[in-house]
C-alpha positions, 0 to 999 in steps of 0.5 A: 538123445545121447543115443541119437547124437552118437549115431549121427557122429558115427554116420558122419565118420563113416561118410568121411572114411568112404570119401577118403577111400574114393579119393585114394582110388582116384589117385591110384588110377591117375598114377597108373594112367601116368605110368602107362603114358610114360611107358608108352612114350619110352617105348615109342622113343626106343622104336624111333631110336632103333629106326634111326640107327637102322636107317643110318647103318643101311647105306650100303647095298646088301651082298650075297657072298661071305668073307673068309678069314682064311682067304688071301689078302686082297690087293689092288693097284692102278689108276689114280683117276679110279682110286677115289671111287675104289678107296671109298669102297675099300673103306666102306667094305672094311667098315661093313665086313671087317676086311682090309684091302690093300689099294694103290693108285700109281697109274693104270700101267702099274695096275696092269703090271701088278695083275700080270706079276700076280701081286694084285687080284685086280687092276683099276684102269682109266682106259681099256686094256692094251694088246701088249697087256693082253698078251702078257696076261695070256703068257702068264696064264692069267684069265681076266674079266673087265668090269665097268664101274663109272664114267669120267670126263678128262678135264682140261683146266687153266689158272683162274687168273687166265682171262682169255682161254674159255674153250679150245679145240682138239687141234689147239690142244694138240698144238699145245701138247706137241710143243708146236705152240710155245706162246699162247699167241701161237694158239690164237692170234687174239691170245697174249704173247705169254709163254705156255707151261703145259702139265699132265700126268706121266706115261704110268697113267691111263689119263695120259694114254687116253689123252695121247690116243684121243687128242694127240693121235698117239704122236706123244704128249709133250710138257711137264709130265708128273707121276702124282696127279695132285702135283699136276693140279697144284702146278696149274694152281701156282702158274698163271700161264699154265694148262693141265689135264686130269680126271674130273674128280681132281677138278671137282676137289679143286674147282675154287682154284681152277678154271675149266676149259670147254672143249670142241671135239673133232665131230662137233661145232660147239664147245662143251663144258665138263659137267656131270650131265655132259659126261653122263650123256657123252656130249663132252668129247673127253668122256671116258669109261672107268674099269676094274680088271679082275683075275678070274682064278682069284674070283673063283678061289677067294670067296672074300675077293668075290664078295668084295667085287660084288660089294664094289659093283653094287655100291659103285653108283653111290660111290661114283656120285660121292666122289664126283664121277658119273654112275652107271645106269641100272641096266648097265650095272646089272650087266656088269654084275652078270659077269661075276661067276656064281653070283646068287641073285 
């Protein structure tokens, strides 16, 4: 009897031990599965973070050229209208390649002067190069290439308090900026007899030259002409009887403080407002191309400058849109890129 009781107790003990071992194995399996799930989640999160970082840093178009720390410092000068685009590209190029580029925005004329004098490798221009500038570059033995980077719409604006000027013709603009019209009533009979204060950029700017050529028939621009285009804008903002003209991006930056004027061109019957779409299709009569002029020898001898120009062109579309200008279409961009010497496609 005692023997049977002992065997029964032994059997029950063995069953408890086996059950305990089985539970322990299950817990280990569950722990292993949890660890695997955690590792998988961490790996997935790491991959997502990597993808996010990659997408954030991949905003600039790739370039095939290299930078060389032994190359001469890159310097550019020129149009205040082109400056916002190039300044953005200069900052991005420095961030991506660690190369600082000196950039001035003292006017198209200043840019060509710097190119002629050899103090800059490129000049930004809001008008095409003039014959006297071509001759000066030729006399200096400097060969050059013209690159189109974007399109602008020269914008005419008045003070927001002006409730009578909605649109003007080329002839009316000429009356104002020749000095013929002293009061607004001289422009149109139904305008009030209030004095006109006309503002614009001075002769150092391609914007001035373009306006003089397109609107004034090269007879000269009269008014308060200022070297700093930002001061032209602030002058219109601060004077209820004022009118001014400047690049489209200056209007974009200050559109809450300015009233744009629609323009009727010499070959049109309807006034067209300055807008992205109208500048793009050139229906706006004061649409104009924006350029970079580059020293050919510098492109050949300075690898970093060549790379910078490639970077500028390949990223010009996004830069133009960001600062409020109209970008080149893809086909036009490819044509400009083809002008770069020794570009690897």
